[in-house]
C-alpha positions in Angstrom: 0.0 0.0 0.0 1.1 3.6 -0.7 0.2 6.8 1.0 -2.8 6.4 3.4 -5.3 3.6 3.1 -8.1 6.0 2.3 -6.5 7.2 -0.9 -6.2 3.9 -2.8 -8.6 2.3 -5.2 -8.5 -1.5 -4.9 -10.5 -4.7 -5.0 -11.7 -5.7 -8.5 -13.0 -8.7 -10.2 -12.2 -12.2 -9.3 -14.0 -15.1 -7.7 -13.5 -16.8 -4.4 -11.0 -19.6 -4.7 -9.6 -22.1 -2.2 -6.0 -22.2 -1.0 -5.5 -25.3 -3.1 -6.7 -23.5 -6.3 -4.3 -20.6 -5.7 -1.4 -22.9 -5.0 -1.9 -24.8 -8.3 -2.2 -21.6 -10.3 0.8 -19.8 -9.0 3.6 -22.3 -8.6 5.8 -23.5 -11.4 6.0 -27.2 -12.3 8.4 -29.0 -10.1 8.5 -26.3 -7.5 11.1 -24.1 -9.4 11.5 -20.4 -9.2 8.4 -18.7 -10.5 9.8 -15.3 -11.6 12.9 -13.4 -12.6 12.0 -10.1 -11.1 9.9 -9.1 -8.1 8.3 -5.6 -8.1 7.5 -4.5 -4.5 4.9 -2.0 -3.3 6.7 0.2 -0.8 4.4 1.4 2.1 2.7 -1.5 3.9 4.7 -4.1 2.0 8.4 -3.3 2.5 8.1 -0.7 5.3 5.5 0.4 7.8 2.8 2.5 6.2 3.2 6.1 7.4 0.6 8.2 5.5 2.2 10.6 3.1 5.6 10.2 4.7 8.2 12.7 3.8 10.6 12.0 6.7 13.3 9.4 6.1 13.7 9.1 9.9 10.2 7.5 10.1 11.0 4.6 7.7 10.8 1.2 9.5 11.2 -2.0 7.6 8.5 -4.6 8.2 9.5 -7.9 9.9 11.3 -10.4 7.6 11.5 -8.1 4.6 15.3 -7.5 4.8 16.0 -11.2 4.9 13.4 -12.0 2.2 15.0 -9.5 -0.2 18.4 -10.9 0.5 17.1 -14.4 -0.4 15.7 -13.1 -3.7 19.0 -11.4 -4.5 20.9 -14.6 -3.7 18.6 -16.5 -6.1 19.4 -14.1 -8.9 16.0 -12.3 -8.8 16.0 -8.7 -9.9 14.2 -6.3 -7.6 12.2 -3.0 -8.0 10.0 -0.8 -6.0 6.7 0.4 -7.6 4.9 3.0 -5.5 2.0 5.4 -5.7 2.8 8.7 -4.0 -0.2 10.9 -4.5 0.9 13.1 -1.6 2.9 15.0 -4.3 -0.3 15.8 -6.3 -2.1 16.6 -3.1 0.6 19.1 -2.0 1.5 17.1 1.1 4.9 15.9 -0.2 7.6 17.2 -2.6 9.3 15.0 -5.1 12.5 15.6 -3.2 10.9 14.2 0.0 9.7 11.1 -1.9 13.3 10.5 -3.2 14.8 11.0 0.2 12.4 8.4 1.7 13.2 6.0 -1.1 16.9 6.5 -0.5 16.4 5.6 3.1 14.5 2.5 2.2 17.4 1.4 0.0 19.8 2.2 2.8 17.9 -0.1 5.2 16.9 -2.9 2.8 19.7 -3.0 0.2 19.9 -2.2 -3.5 17.1 -2.4 -5.9 17.5 -2.6 -9.7 14.8 0.1 -10.1 12.8 2.5 -7.8 9.8 3.9 -9.6 6.9 5.9 -8.3 3.9 7.9 -9.5 3.1 11.2 -7.9 -0.3 11.7 -9.5 -3.6 11.6 -7.7 -6.7 9.6 -8.6 -8.3 12.4 -10.6 -5.2 12.7 -12.9 -6.0 9.3 -14.5 -2.3 8.6 -14.9 -1.5 5.3 -16.6 1.3 4.8 -14.2 -0.8 5.1 -11.0 -1.7 1.7 -9.7 -4.2 0.0 -10.4 -3.1 1.0 -13.9 -0.2 -1.1 -15.3 2.3 1.7 -16.2 4.6 1.3 -13.2 4.7 -2.5 -13.6 5.5 -2.3 -17.3 8.2 0.4 -16.7 9.7 -1.7 -13.9 9.8 -4.7 -16.2 11.7 -2.7 -18.8 14.0 -1.2 -16.2 15.0 -4.6 -14.9 15.3 -6.1 -18.4 12.6 -8.7 -17.6 9.7 -9.9 -19.6 6.6 -8.8 -17.8 5.3 -12.4 -17.7 8.4 -13.3 -15.6 7.7 -10.5 -13.1 5.7 -10.7 -9.9 4.1 -7.8 -8.0 4.0 -8.1 -4.2 1.7 -5.7 -2.4 -0.9 -5.4 0.3 -4.0 -4.0 -1.4 -6.2 -4.7 -4.5 -4.6 -1.9 -6.5 -1.3 -3.8 -6.5 -3.0 -7.0 -7.7 -5.0 -5.2 -10.4 -1.8 -3.4 -11.7 0.0 -6.7 -12.0 -2.9 -8.4 -13.8 -3.4 -5.5 -16.2 0.3 -5.6 -17.1 0.4 -9.4 -17.5 2.6 -10.0 -14.4 2.0 -12.4 -11.5 0.6 -11.0 -8.3 1.0 -11.9 -4.6 -1.1 -10.2 -2.0 0.3 -9.9 1.5 -2.7 -8.7 3.6 -2.4 -6.2 6.4 -4.9 -4.8 8.9 -6.2 -2.5 6.2 -6.6 -5.0 3.4 -10.3 -5.5 2.6 -11.8 -9.0 2.6 -12.9 -8.7 -1.0 -9.4 -7.9 -2.0 -8.1 -11.1 -0.3 -10.9 -13.1 -2.0 -10.1 -11.7 -5.4 -6.3 -12.2 -5.3 -4.9 -15.0 -7.3 -2.2 -15.7 -4.7 -2.1 -14.8 -1.0 0.8 -15.0 1.4 0.7 -14.5 5.1 3.7 -12.2 5.1 6.7 -11.1 3.0 8.9 -14.2 3.8 6.0 -16.4 2.8 5.6 -14.5 -0.5 9.3 -15.1 -1.1 8.9 -18.8 -0.4 6.1 -18.9 -3.0 8.1 -17.0 -5.6 11.1 -19.2 -5.1 9.0 -22.3 -5.4 9.3 -23.3 -1.7 5.9 -22.5 -0.2 2.2 -23.0 -0.5 -0.2 -20.2 -1.4 -3.3 -19.2 0.5 -1.7 -19.3 3.9 -3.2 -16.0 4.9 -6.6 -17.0 3.6 -6.5 -20.2 5.6 -5.6 -18.2 8.7 -8.4 -15.7 8.1 -6.6 -13.2 5.8 -5.8 -10.9 8.7 -7.9 -9.3 11.4 -11.5 -10.2 11.5 -12.7 -6.6 11.3 -11.2 -3.8 9.3 -12.1 -0.1 9.2 -14.1 1.0 6.1 -12.2 2.7 3.4 -13.4 5.9 1.7 -13.0 6.5 -2.0 -9.7 8.1 -3.1 
């Protein structure tokens, strides 16, 4: 998730599927590595979500993320960040602040092959703003990876929809603000970032978060962006 939860469009089409259905659809034959590049949402996926954060000092990696990224690098997987930052369009952040926060994320989590972000707001209809596919397609180009060999890891429906629109794989890692319908619609759900890495390296089973209830039983309502 990027910016505050209230600002993102998410959800989307997709029927309920069992954990077994998701596992079968999102692992490669023989349990091999599923992708060559992993494109990560930033806020709520890699680091704690601080709404419209422009302060590098408030960046806090989420548990297991640093180790998970190291595992992906060791396996030869290319990495990118794909992040909506509409705080720029809203006048709450400057582009310089976004870059400073991104630099702190890299300092704490290690190098990425590309760090891409969109500063437009929902009303701008930017093709790069998730759930549109522009950031995913740009990250695939930047990492030199066919989009079909990319996976997007994020915490809300907009991340999943952007991946699907681009033709990439998608792994949803629900948090306290992920809506139940977003969990139900996701083609692949992991309990946390390390579990998502297991899936993408062909070493885990999808649907763990769904089997565990997909996160907290109740979530606050989300207003339109």
